[in-house]
C-alpha positions in Angstrom: 0.0 0.0 0.0 1.3 3.4 -0.8 2.0 5.7 2.2 -1.1 7.8 1.6 -3.3 4.7 1.1 -4.4 5.9 -2.4 -4.4 4.2 -5.7 -2.3 5.7 -8.5 -3.2 5.2 -12.1 0.2 4.5 -13.7 -1.1 3.7 -17.2 -4.3 5.0 -18.8 -6.3 3.1 -21.4 -4.9 5.5 -24.1 -1.3 5.0 -22.9 -1.8 1.2 -22.9 -3.1 1.3 -26.5 0.0 3.4 -27.6 2.3 0.9 -25.8 0.7 -2.1 -27.5 0.9 -0.3 -30.9 4.6 0.3 -30.3 5.1 -3.3 -29.2 3.4 -4.5 -32.4 5.9 -2.5 -34.5 8.8 -3.9 -32.5 7.5 -7.4 -32.9 7.5 -6.8 -36.7 11.0 -5.3 -36.7 12.4 -8.1 -34.6 10.8 -10.8 -36.7 11.5 -9.6 -40.3 11.0 -12.4 -42.7 8.7 -14.3 -40.4 5.3 -14.9 -41.9 3.7 -15.8 -38.5 4.0 -15.3 -34.8 2.1 -17.0 -32.1 1.1 -14.9 -29.0 0.8 -17.1 -25.9 -1.0 -15.1 -23.2 -0.8 -16.1 -19.6 -4.2 -16.7 -18.0 -5.9 -13.6 -16.9 -4.7 -10.2 -17.9 -1.8 -11.6 -19.9 -4.2 -13.3 -22.2 -6.3 -10.1 -22.4 -3.1 -8.3 -23.4 -2.4 -10.9 -26.1 -5.9 -10.5 -27.5 -5.3 -6.7 -27.8 -1.9 -7.2 -29.4 -3.3 -9.8 -31.8 -6.1 -7.3 -32.8 -3.5 -4.6 -33.5 -1.3 -6.9 -35.5 -4.2 -8.2 -37.6 -5.7 -4.8 -38.3 -2.5 -2.8 -39.0 0.1 -5.4 -40.1 -1.9 -8.3 -41.6 -0.3 -7.9 -45.0 3.1 -8.5 -43.4 2.5 -11.2 -40.7 -0.2 -13.4 -39.4 -0.8 -13.8 -35.7 -2.2 -16.9 -33.9 -3.2 -16.8 -30.3 -3.2 -19.3 -27.4 -3.8 -19.2 -23.7 -1.3 -20.6 -21.2 -3.2 -21.8 -18.2 -1.0 -21.6 -15.1 -1.6 -21.0 -11.4 0.2 -17.6 -11.0 0.3 -17.9 -7.2 1.9 -21.3 -7.2 3.0 -22.5 -10.7 4.5 -25.8 -9.4 1.3 -26.8 -7.6 -1.0 -27.3 -10.6 -0.8 -28.5 -14.1 0.2 -26.1 -16.8 -1.6 -26.4 -20.0 -2.2 -24.6 -23.3 -5.5 -23.9 -25.0 -4.2 -25.4 -28.3 -2.2 -28.4 -29.1 1.4 -27.7 -28.0 2.6 -29.2 -31.2 1.2 -26.3 -33.1 4.1 -24.3 -31.7 6.7 -26.4 -33.4 8.9 -24.4 -35.7 7.1 -21.2 -34.8 8.1 -17.8 -33.4 6.3 -17.6 -30.0 5.8 -14.6 -27.8 4.9 -15.2 -24.2 2.7 -12.3 -23.0 1.8 -11.2 -19.5 0.6 -8.0 -17.8 3.1 -7.7 -15.0 6.5 -9.4 -14.3 7.6 -9.3 -10.6 9.9 -12.1 -9.7 9.8 -13.9 -13.1 8.5 -17.1 -11.5 5.4 -17.4 -13.6 7.2 -16.6 -16.8 10.0 -19.1 -16.0 7.6 -21.9 -15.5 5.7 -20.8 -18.6 8.9 -20.8 -20.6 9.8 -24.3 -19.3 6.4 -25.6 -20.4 6.6 -24.0 -23.9 10.0 -25.4 -24.5 8.5 -28.9 -24.6 7.7 -27.9 -28.2 10.3 -27.5 -30.9 9.9 -23.7 -30.9 12.0 -21.7 -33.5 12.2 -18.5 -31.4 10.8 -17.5 -28.0 10.3 -13.9 -26.8 8.5 -12.2 -24.0 6.2 -9.2 -23.9 5.3 -7.6 -20.6 3.2 -4.5 -19.9 4.8 -3.6 -16.5 8.2 -4.8 -15.3 8.5 -4.3 -11.6 12.2 -5.2 -11.5 12.1 -7.6 -8.6 13.3 -10.6 -10.6 14.6 -13.7 -8.8 14.5 -15.8 -11.9 16.7 -15.1 -15.0 13.8 -14.0 -17.3 14.5 -11.2 -19.7 11.8 -9.0 -21.3 12.0 -8.5 -25.1 9.1 -6.0 -25.2 8.3 -3.9 -22.2 5.7 -1.3 -21.8 6.8 0.3 -18.6 9.7 -0.4 -16.2 8.6 0.6 -12.8 10.6 0.6 -9.5 8.3 -0.4 -6.7 8.6 -1.6 -3.2 7.8 -5.2 -2.4 4.8 -4.0 -0.4 3.3 -2.2 -3.3 1.0 -3.9 -5.8 0.4 -3.4 -9.5 -3.0 -4.3 -10.9 -3.8 -4.2 -14.6 -7.4 -4.1 -15.9 -7.7 -4.6 -19.7 -11.4 -5.5 -20.0 -13.3 -2.8 -18.0 -11.8 0.3 -16.5 -8.7 -0.2 -18.6 -5.6 0.9 -17.0 -2.7 -0.1 -14.7 -2.8 0.9 -11.1 -0.3 1.0 -8.3 -1.5 0.7 -4.7 
């Protein structure tokens, strides 16, 4: 909780849209020559972010690249406790460029277990896209596409809402 107990809007809906448009351009630039990418959104807001990214890629860059979508179902609180699964057959990722998408990276634990699961397929290239990087990593996970790097305390919390009341909030 912030010292004054208030919630701070760190990203507005408009700013998130601009960040996602910039990410889509960066994805194209980093994957020149690729005809397709697969966005794999982590359950919850990561999947919502992947949906928005896919929409931007399909509406503004469809002549250059196609974009498939899958959801990675993982228990974010305890990724080792439950089964990790994918909403599509994992073999569809073979020989593909895959981008793991999530709203916030804190310690990197969720992304690390997600990457481990995705690497059971013969992926050609794996990248990560994160809206907010809190810089508290304890796992060696790098971010290829980052919307906002934010220094926070461990007591503070970042919440992203991409369906209703779009924005990212620090409290």
